[in-house]
N, C-alpha and C positions, 0 to 999 in steps of 0.2 A: 188728375182731376179733371170731371166733365164738365164741358160748356154746354150750355144749352143753346139753340141756334143762333140766338139773338147774340148772346155774348161769342159765341164762336165766329159771327159775322163782323164783328166791332174788332176781334181779335186780328183777323186774316187783313181785314182793311188795314190796321196798323203794321202789318207785315207789310205789306207792299204800298205804303207810305210813309215814307223816314220819317217825314218833318212831323207828320202828325204822331208818330211814335215817340219821337224824341221828345214834343212837347207833353206828352201823358207821362214818357217817364220820367220827366223832371217834377211835374204836379206831383204823380205818385210818390216820388221819394222826399218831398218838402213835407205833403202830409203827413207821412209816414213818421217823420222828425219833428212834427208838430204834434202827434196824436199820443195820446196816453198808452195806448197799446193799440196790437194791429187789427184788433178786435173792432174798436172806435174808427181807426182808418179805413177799414173795410166797409164800415157800414156807410160813410160820410162818401167811399168813391162808389159802392152801389148807387146812391142816390145821384154823383155827377155824371156817371156813365150812363146811367137813364136819360139823363138829361142831355147829352152827347148824340145818343141814338137818337133822340127827336130832333135835336137839330140837325143832324146828317140827313135824316130822312127827307129833308125839306130841300137839298142842295146835291144829294150825290144819288146817281141812278140807281146802285146796286140798292141802296136803303130803300130808295122810292119805291121799285118794283118789290121789296121783302113788304112794305110796308100796303101796296096793295094787294097784295096774295093774303098777307096774316093778320091786318090791322095795326092798329098803334095801342094796345093796349098794356098797361105797366107790366113788365117782367124784370124778375131780379135780376142784378148783374153783379152779385154778391158772390159767385164762383168767380167769375172773371176778377173780380177785385182781390180776393185771395190769392188768385193765379198770380196775378202781377205784382202784388207785393211781396211774393216769393221770389220770384225773376228779376225784379227790378231794384230789391231792397235789401240791404246787408241786413242779415237778422241781428235780432236784440240780443245782445247779452244775456243769459240766464240771471234770474234772481239766486242770490246765495242763500241757502238753506242756513237753520241755525246753527247746524254743528259747521259750515263752511265749506261743504262738501260739494255745492254747487246741484246736489239731487236733491229730487223733492222724497220727502219722508212720507210712510203712509200715514194716514191720523190714529192716534193712539184711540182704541175703544176707552168710553169712561167704566170708571170702576162699579 
């Protein structure tokens, strides 16, 4: 999965700041558990991660410098959201199909 430079900056920051990473791991896990599906969780996290980026840009020199160079225009954090959901959350069990195999079947064409 490819992250944009804003997402990569956040991810790298978490890698070097254990407390921040642990905070977000717990938040991501709780949100995933409360969400109906991963898509809903990723959408919410996209928003939360951007708010976090804005907040960090006021206090962390790494983010402050980036904002001076690049500005602070809203940027998608959805790839980061999807990545951390895959890394930090147990996969959801697959829904059973009609035949109970767990595999999805192709749609039947109309007659």
